[in-house]
C-alpha positions in Angstrom: 7.0 53.5 32.2 5.0 55.5 29.7 1.7 57.3 30.0 -1.4 55.1 29.6 -4.8 56.4 28.6 -6.9 56.6 31.9 -9.1 53.7 32.6 -12.9 54.1 32.7 -14.0 52.4 35.8 -17.3 50.5 36.1 -19.5 49.9 39.0 -18.6 47.0 41.1 -15.1 46.6 39.5 -12.4 45.1 41.8 -9.5 47.5 42.0 -6.2 45.5 41.9 -2.7 46.6 42.5 -1.9 46.2 38.8 -4.7 48.6 37.8 -3.6 51.1 40.4 0.0 50.9 39.3 -0.8 51.3 35.6 -3.5 54.0 35.7 -2.5 56.0 38.8 1.2 55.5 39.8 2.7 55.2 36.3 0.6 58.1 34.8 1.6 60.4 37.7 5.2 59.5 37.2 4.9 60.3 33.5 3.2 63.6 34.1 5.9 64.5 36.6 8.5 64.4 33.8 7.0 67.6 32.4 8.3 69.8 35.3 11.5 67.9 36.1 15.1 68.9 35.2 16.3 66.7 32.3 19.4 64.7 33.0 19.5 62.9 29.6 18.9 63.7 26.0 15.3 64.5 25.1 13.8 64.0 21.6 11.1 66.3 20.1 9.4 65.3 16.9 9.3 67.5 13.8 7.3 70.7 14.1 7.0 70.4 17.9 7.6 73.9 19.5 9.7 74.5 22.6 8.0 77.8 23.6 9.6 80.5 25.8 8.1 83.3 27.7 4.9 83.8 29.7 2.9 84.6 26.6 4.8 82.0 24.4 6.8 84.9 23.0 9.4 82.7 21.2 9.7 79.2 20.0 12.3 76.7 18.8 11.4 73.8 16.5 12.9 71.3 14.0 10.8 72.5 11.1 9.7 70.4 8.1 8.1 73.4 6.4 10.5 72.7 3.5 9.8 69.1 2.9 13.1 68.6 1.1 15.3 70.4 3.7 14.3 70.2 7.3 15.9 72.9 9.5 16.2 74.3 13.0 13.9 77.3 13.2 13.8 80.1 15.9 10.6 82.1 15.9 10.3 85.5 17.6 7.1 87.2 18.6 5.9 90.3 16.8 6.3 92.5 19.9 10.1 92.4 19.7 12.1 90.4 17.1 15.5 90.6 18.9 17.8 87.7 19.6 20.7 88.4 22.1 23.9 86.3 22.4 25.8 87.2 25.6 27.8 86.0 28.5 25.7 83.8 30.9 26.3 86.3 33.7 24.8 89.1 31.7 21.7 87.2 30.5 19.3 89.3 32.6 20.7 92.7 31.5 18.3 95.5 30.5 19.7 96.1 27.0 17.8 99.4 26.7 17.3 98.7 23.0 14.0 99.6 21.3 11.8 96.7 20.0 12.4 95.7 16.4 9.9 94.7 13.8 12.4 92.7 11.7 14.6 90.0 13.2 17.9 91.2 14.6 20.7 89.3 16.2 22.8 91.1 18.9 26.2 89.6 19.7 27.4 91.4 22.9 30.9 92.2 24.2 31.9 90.1 27.2 33.2 93.2 29.1 30.6 95.8 28.4 27.7 93.9 26.9 25.0 96.6 27.5 26.7 99.2 25.3 29.1 97.3 22.9 27.6 94.8 20.5 27.4 93.7 16.9 23.9 93.9 15.3 23.0 91.7 12.3 19.7 91.7 10.5 16.9 94.3 10.2 16.1 93.1 6.8 13.2 95.2 5.5 12.8 93.3 2.2 15.2 95.7 0.4 18.1 96.3 2.8 19.8 94.7 5.8 22.3 95.9 8.4 25.7 94.9 9.9 26.1 97.5 12.7 29.1 97.8 15.1 27.7 99.6 18.2 30.1 100.9 20.8 33.1 100.3 18.5 34.8 102.0 15.6 36.0 99.1 13.3 34.5 96.2 11.5 37.2 93.6 10.5 36.8 91.0 7.9 39.2 88.1 8.6 40.2 85.0 6.7 42.1 82.3 8.6 42.4 84.6 11.6 44.1 87.4 9.6 42.4 90.7 9.0 42.0 91.2 5.2 39.6 94.2 5.2 38.9 96.8 7.9 35.9 99.2 7.7 35.6 102.4 9.7 33.4 105.4 9.5 36.1 107.2 7.4 37.8 104.6 5.2 38.0 101.0 3.9 41.4 99.6 4.6 42.6 96.6 2.6 45.5 94.6 4.0 48.9 94.4 2.3 48.8 91.5 -0.3 45.0 91.6 -0.7 43.6 92.7 -4.0 40.5 94.7 -4.7 39.0 92.9 -7.7 36.1 94.6 -9.5 34.6 92.0 -11.7 32.1 94.4 -13.3 32.9 95.0 -17.0 31.1 98.3 -17.4 33.1 100.6 -19.8 33.9 104.1 -18.5 32.6 106.9 -20.7 32.9 109.7 -18.2 34.1 110.6 -14.7 30.8 109.0 -13.3 30.8 105.7 -15.1 32.8 102.5 -15.0 33.5 99.7 -12.4 35.3 102.0 -9.8 34.1 105.6 -9.3 35.6 108.1 -6.9 34.3 111.6 -6.2 37.8 112.6 -5.1 41.3 112.1 -6.4 43.0 108.8 -6.8 46.4 108.1 -5.1 48.4 105.1 -6.1 51.8 104.3 -4.5 52.8 101.7 -7.2 52.6 101.3 -10.9 49.3 101.4 -12.8 48.6 99.1 -15.7 45.7 99.9 -18.0 44.2 97.4 -20.5 42.2 100.2 -22.3 42.6 103.8 -23.2 43.2 106.8 -20.9 40.6 109.6 -21.4 41.4 113.1 -20.1 39.2 116.0 -19.4 42.1 118.2 -20.4 44.7 117.6 -23.2 47.7 116.9 -21.1 49.2 114.5 -18.5 51.4 116.2 -15.9 54.4 114.6 -14.1 55.8 115.9 -10.9 54.2 118.0 -8.2 54.4 121.2 -10.3 53.8 119.5 -13.7 57.5 119.9 -14.5 57.0 117.4 -17.4 53.9 117.3 -19.5 52.7 114.9 -22.2 50.5 117.0 -24.5 48.3 115.9 -27.3 47.9 119.0 -29.5 45.7 119.8 -32.5 48.3 122.1 -34.2 46.5 125.1 -32.7 43.9 124.8 -35.5 41.0 124.4 -33.1 39.8 121.3 -35.0 41.8 118.1 -34.8 39.8 116.7 -37.7 41.7 119.0 -40.0 44.5 116.5 -39.7 44.5 112.7 -39.5 47.6 112.4 -37.2 47.6 114.5 -34.0 50.7 116.0 -32.4 52.3 113.9 -29.6 54.9 115.9 -27.7 56.7 116.0 -24.4 57.4 119.4 -22.7 59.5 120.4 -19.8 58.4 123.0 -17.2 55.3 125.1 -18.2 55.5 125.9 -21.9 53.8 129.1 -23.0 53.7 127.9 -26.6 53.0 124.2 -26.7 54.4 122.5 -29.9 57.2 125.1 -30.5 59.4 124.6 -27.5 59.0 120.8 -27.5 61.7 118.4 -26.4 61.8 114.7 -26.4 59.3 113.0 -28.6 58.1 115.7 -31.0 57.7 116.3 -34.7 61.3 115.7 -35.5 61.2 112.3 -33.8 58.6 110.8 -36.1 59.2 109.5 -39.6 57.3 108.5 -42.7 57.9 106.4 -45.9 57.6 108.2 -49.1 55.1 106.2 -51.2 56.8 107.3 -54.4 60.5 106.8 -53.6 60.2 104.2 -50.8 62.6 106.3 -48.7 62.2 107.1 -45.0 62.3 110.7 -44.1 60.9 113.3 -41.7 57.2 114.1 -42.0 56.9 117.1 -44.4 53.7 116.7 -46.3 50.3 115.2 -45.8 48.9 112.5 -48.1 51.7 110.2 -47.0 52.2 107.4 -44.6 53.4 108.6 -41.3 54.7 107.0 -38.1 57.7 105.0 -37.0 58.2 102.6 -40.0 60.7 100.8 -42.1 60.6 99.0 -45.5 60.0 100.1 -49.1 57.1 100.1 -51.5 57.0 97.3 -54.1 55.8 98.2 -57.6 57.4 95.6 -59.8 56.3 92.3 -58.2 59.6 91.5 -56.6 59.9 90.0 -53.1 59.7 92.7 -50.4 61.9 92.8 -47.4 60.3 92.9 -43.9 58.5 96.1 -43.1 58.4 96.9 -39.4 57.1 99.6 -37.2 53.9 101.4 -36.2 52.2 103.1 -39.1 49.6 105.8 -39.6 47.9 107.5 -42.5 47.5 111.1 -43.4 44.8 112.4 -45.8 44.5 115.9 -47.2 42.8 117.8 -50.0 46.1 118.8 -51.6 49.4 116.9 -52.0 51.2 120.2 -51.5 49.9 120.7 -47.9 52.8 120.9 -45.5 53.0 119.8 -41.9 54.7 122.6 -40.0 54.2 121.4 -36.5 54.4 117.8 -35.2 54.3 114.6 -37.2 51.4 112.4 -38.2 51.2 109.3 -35.9 48.9 106.4 -35.4 48.5 104.0 -32.4 47.4 101.0 -34.5 49.7 98.7 -36.5 49.0 98.2 -40.2 49.8 95.1 -42.3 48.6 94.3 -45.8 49.2 94.1 -49.5 48.7 97.1 -51.9 48.2 94.8 -54.9 44.8 93.2 -54.7 45.8 90.4 -57.2 49.0 89.4 -55.3 49.3 85.8 -54.0 50.6 85.8 -50.4 51.9 82.5 -48.9 52.6 83.7 -45.4 51.2 87.0 -44.1 52.4 87.8 -40.5 50.8 90.3 -38.3 53.8 89.8 -36.1 56.8 87.6 -37.0 59.3 86.7 -34.3 62.5 84.8 -35.2 65.2 83.3 -33.0 67.8 85.6 -31.6 71.1 85.9 -33.3 73.7 85.9 -30.6 77.1 84.4 -29.7 76.6 84.8 -26.0 74.4 83.0 -23.4 70.7 83.8 -23.2 69.1 82.9 -19.9 65.4 83.6 -20.9 64.5 83.9 -24.5 61.1 85.5 -25.1 59.3 85.5 -28.5 56.9 87.9 -26.9 56.9 89.2 -23.3 54.0 91.1 -22.0 54.3 92.5 -18.5 51.5 92.3 -16.0 48.3 94.1 -17.0 46.1 94.9 -14.1 44.8 98.5 -14.7 41.6 97.7 -16.5 38.3 96.1 -15.7 39.3 93.4 -18.2 43.0 92.9 -18.8 44.0 91.0 -21.9 47.7 90.2 -22.5 46.7 88.6 -25.9 43.2 88.8 -27.3 42.0 87.6 -30.7 38.8 89.2 -32.0 36.7 87.0 -34.3 37.8 83.7 -36.0 41.3 82.4 -35.8 43.2 79.6 -34.1 46.0 79.8 -31.6 48.3 77.0 -32.7 51.2 76.0 -30.4 53.5 73.5 -32.1 55.5 72.6 -29.0 54.7 69.0 -27.9 56.2 69.1 -24.4 54.1 67.0 -22.0 52.9 68.6 -18.7 54.3 67.0 -15.6 53.5 69.8 -13.1 51.9 73.2 -12.9 55.1 74.8 -14.4 55.6 72.6 -17.4 53.9 71.9 -20.8 53.3 73.9 -23.9 51.1 76.5 -22.2 52.0 77.6 -18.7 49.9 80.2 -16.9 50.5 81.5 -13.4 46.8 82.3 -13.1 43.6 80.5 -13.9 42.3 79.3 -17.3 38.8 80.2 -18.6 36.8 79.1 -21.6 33.9 81.0 -22.9 30.4 79.8 -22.0 29.0 77.3 -24.4 32.4 76.3 -25.8 33.9 72.8 -25.3 37.3 71.8 -24.1 39.0 68.7 -25.6 41.8 66.9 -23.8 43.9 64.3 -25.5 45.6 63.1 -22.3 44.9 63.0 -18.5 43.8 65.9 -16.4 46.0 66.3 -13.3 45.3 68.5 -10.3 48.3 70.2 -8.7 49.9 69.2 -5.4 48.7 72.3 -3.5 45.0 71.9 -4.6 42.7 71.2 -1.7 39.6 70.1 -3.7 38.3 69.7 -7.2 35.3 72.1 -7.2 32.7 72.3 -10.0 30.5 75.4 -9.4 27.5 76.4 -11.6 25.2 79.3 -11.5 22.2 80.3 -13.7 18.9 82.1 -13.6 16.8 78.9 -13.3 16.5 75.9 -11.0 18.2 73.5 -13.3 21.6 72.2 -12.1 24.5 71.7 -14.5 25.0 68.0 -15.1 28.5 66.3 -14.7 28.3 64.0 -17.8 30.4 61.0 -18.7 29.3 59.5 -22.1 30.6 56.6 -24.1 29.7 55.2 -27.5 31.0 52.8 -30.1 32.7 54.3 -33.2 34.6 57.6 -33.0 34.0 61.2 -31.7 33.4 62.3 -35.3 31.1 59.4 -36.1 29.7 57.8 -33.0 27.6 54.6 -33.2 25.1 52.9 -30.8 26.2 51.7 -27.4 25.9 48.0 -27.1 24.6 45.7 -24.3 27.2 45.4 -21.4 29.2 48.4 -22.7 30.7 50.5 -19.9 29.3 54.0 -20.0 31.8 55.5 -17.5 33.6 55.0 -14.3 34.5 57.2 -11.3 37.6 55.6 -9.7 39.0 56.5 -6.3 42.6 55.6 -5.5 45.7 56.3 -3.4 49.4 55.7 -3.4 51.8 53.4 -1.7 54.8 52.3 -3.8 52.5 52.9 -6.8 49.0 54.2 -7.6 46.2 51.8 -6.7 42.5 51.9 -7.3 40.5 51.4 -4.1 36.8 51.9 -5.1 34.8 52.3 -8.3 31.4 53.5 -9.3 30.6 52.3 -12.8 27.6 52.7 -15.2 26.9 49.8 -17.6 24.4 49.4 -20.5 22.0 46.6 -20.0 20.7 46.5 -23.6 21.8 47.8 -27.0 20.8 51.5 -27.1 18.4 53.0 -29.6 16.2 56.1 -29.7 13.7 54.4 -27.4 16.0 52.2 -25.3 18.8 53.2 -22.9 18.7 50.5 -20.1 21.5 51.1 -17.6 22.6 49.8 -14.2 25.1 51.1 -11.6 27.8 48.9 -10.1 29.6 49.9 -6.8 33.0 48.2 -6.0 35.4 48.4 -3.1 38.6 46.8 -1.9 38.9 44.5 1.2 41.6 45.3 3.8 45.0 43.6 3.2 44.1 43.2 -0.5 44.6 45.3 -3.7 41.8 43.9 -5.9 38.6 45.8 -6.4 35.5 43.6 -6.0 31.9 44.4 -6.9 29.7 45.0 -3.8 26.3 46.4 -4.9 24.1 46.9 -7.9 21.2 49.2 -8.8 19.7 47.4 -11.8 17.8 48.9 -14.7 14.5 48.3 -12.9 15.5 50.3 -9.8 16.1 47.2 -7.7 19.0 47.3 -5.2 20.9 44.2 -4.2 24.2 43.4 -2.5 26.7 41.0 -4.0 26.4 37.8 -2.1 22.6 38.0 -1.7 20.4 35.2 -2.9 19.6 35.6 -6.5 21.4 37.5 -9.2 19.2 40.5 -9.6 16.8 42.8 -7.7 13.1 42.4 -7.7 12.1 45.7 -9.2 11.8 49.3 -8.1 11.5 49.8 -4.3 13.0 46.5 -3.4 16.3 45.6 -1.6 17.8 42.1 -1.9 20.4 41.2 0.7 21.5 38.2 2.8 21.1 40.1 6.1 20.1 43.6 7.2 21.3 45.1 10.5 19.5 47.9 12.2 20.9 49.5 15.3 17.4 50.4 16.4 16.7 46.7 17.2 17.2 45.8 20.9 17.0 42.6 22.9 13.7 42.5 24.9 14.8 40.1 27.7 13.5 42.7 30.1 10.0 41.3 29.5 10.8 38.5 31.9 12.0 40.7 34.7 9.7 41.1 37.7 9.2 44.8 37.3 8.1 44.5 33.8 5.9 41.4 34.4 4.0 43.3 37.0 3.0 45.8 34.3 1.9 43.3 31.8 -1.9 43.6 31.3 -4.0 40.6 32.1 -5.5 38.7 29.2 -8.9 40.4 29.7 -7.1 43.8 29.9 -5.2 43.1 26.7 -8.5 42.2 25.0 -10.1 45.4 26.3 -7.1 47.4 25.0 -7.0 46.0 21.5 -10.8 46.3 21.2 -10.6 49.9 22.2 -7.4 50.9 20.4 -7.4 48.4 17.5 -3.7 47.3 18.1 -1.8 45.4 20.7 -0.2 47.4 23.6 3.4 46.5 22.4 2.8 47.2 18.7 2.6 50.8 17.3 -0.8 51.7 16.0 -1.8 53.1 12.7 -2.1 56.6 14.1 1.5 56.6 15.2 2.6 55.1 11.9 0.8 57.7 9.8 2.0 60.6 12.0 5.7 59.5 11.6 5.3 58.6 7.9 6.8 55.2 8.6 8.8 53.5 11.4 12.3 52.2 11.4 12.7 48.5 10.7 14.5 48.1 14.0 11.7 49.6 15.9 9.2 47.3 14.3 11.3 44.2 14.8 11.8 45.1 18.5 8.0 45.6 18.9 7.4 42.2 17.4 10.1 40.6 19.5 8.6 42.2 22.7 5.1 41.1 21.7 6.2 37.5 21.1 7.8 37.3 24.6 4.8 38.9 26.3 2.6 36.3 24.5 4.9 33.6 25.7 4.1 34.6 29.2 0.4 34.6 28.4 0.8 31.0 27.0 2.6 29.9 30.1 -0.1 31.4 32.3 -2.8 29.7 30.2 -0.9 26.4 30.5 -0.9 26.7 34.3 -4.6 27.4 34.3 -5.2 24.5 32.0 -3.2 22.1 34.3 -5.2 23.4 37.3 -8.5 22.7 35.4 -7.3 19.3 34.4 -6.2 18.5 38.0 -9.6 19.7 39.3 -11.5 17.8 36.7 -9.5 14.6 37.6 -10.3 15.1 41.3 -14.0 15.5 40.5 -14.0 12.5 38.3 -12.3 10.4 41.0 -14.7 11.4 43.7 -17.6 10.6 41.4 -16.3 7.1 40.6 -15.9 6.3 44.3 
């Protein structure tokens, strides 16, 4: 029994039990609901606050401040913006925490809630806090397992978890780069570097006392530019004269090719090729054998200059032709041929590059500038470990570049989802686009009427793969620069069948209709064509004929007074309620019409009884007059 606007009584009016029940009893019952304990679900409309505190210090509402994304909002008063989550028994605890001016959430320990808690928030507009109070460790877990632990003294990363710095800043000093440490760096395992190693000194020491050193020397000249190839040597213990007591890779371990004789010898003079190299120099146009090795170049003012300490060396490979007019059919930067062996080879690698993980960017193979990577093997992929290209990691393609597939795209057995993520600096979302035309990719022609534009098919497996549902786009006219009519078709499969049947259309005009509805098309934008619509908000209003309800039905004069005052029937929602809600569910409207019809049926029966009584009285009067 809802609340009814109080009646304005008039002088001399007869007070009936119906009026008293409606305007006194029912309104008192409705008002009593405000202070009672709820035993069933209660509904609060959008932007209705549930306020807490004597001074309405906090509020909870379902907010439509963002018209596109309604949300549950908790508002805290300016005097203290703290929200505490604790055990019910500790809810009245004096937390002894100073009031905050920015929202903070305190999640308290169950054993010592007053002193041990996690604080989240305190966002000042430029910084925010995660604070473990009364504890010493902040754990970050995934799937229940601790992956990262943070204490006041260190950041501990669990075994098997990688620290991945995606920043690509190049290091140019001890204070630049993606990872910077003010102290030393201790590594228990191997270190792989994708770039160069820069030293503040000219040596790398091995062992606790630098028992072995790798020294890059400048021939004691004081100016490395005096020579094109620097000394690369390995020393044992602590040499007092680097470059003269060398052992291992030193001057005598590096060779050059004499450009005049084509012979390979120790480095003795500048103005010659130096490095680890094989092959000969061609001067008569004959075919050259393969030349292999790492090569460098020495330049000097005089051909008689002699290298007395160390050998010239370069870290980059050199390939090319000395004769600018030569015709070269195949020029290989690196040529790998099949192994010559009489034994059994388990794994044959043309090129094998071990894991590279030491740099900010780690490239096993990188091409700079134009050039194709052409793989002639045509093995089809049947799993994540087969095919012409097999990678144990991910596959990335540069932004703005397309990827063409000549076959199907399969997702591996262990994948949990197909996830397409996009991010950019504006509000535009990246489209997922399926396009179709007549003609070919190289020379497309106009899409024709009834051409399929694309399908999204959903399927599963029994003894074979089956398609269970389809969303399809179809052209509804021949396309041109000013015409691209399209409709969407939704199809599903009945139980105990395997055929996909069309169920619903959204036509080119925006009309929606279900297959089986009267007619073959919708009636334009904003319309819905169906044989039947079922709304769970509709209810049967037989309660109208129960005694308790009939006692509340206004009399016909009361009903007239009501609609003259409120401009709508008591059982039909008024314009004010409609506009406040934005609209009303179809089921609510149909229920109200149903209830109104049955109430009016009672009115009709009552009027019929009155009419019969009048007719009977009129008959009696006429009879007495005739006699």
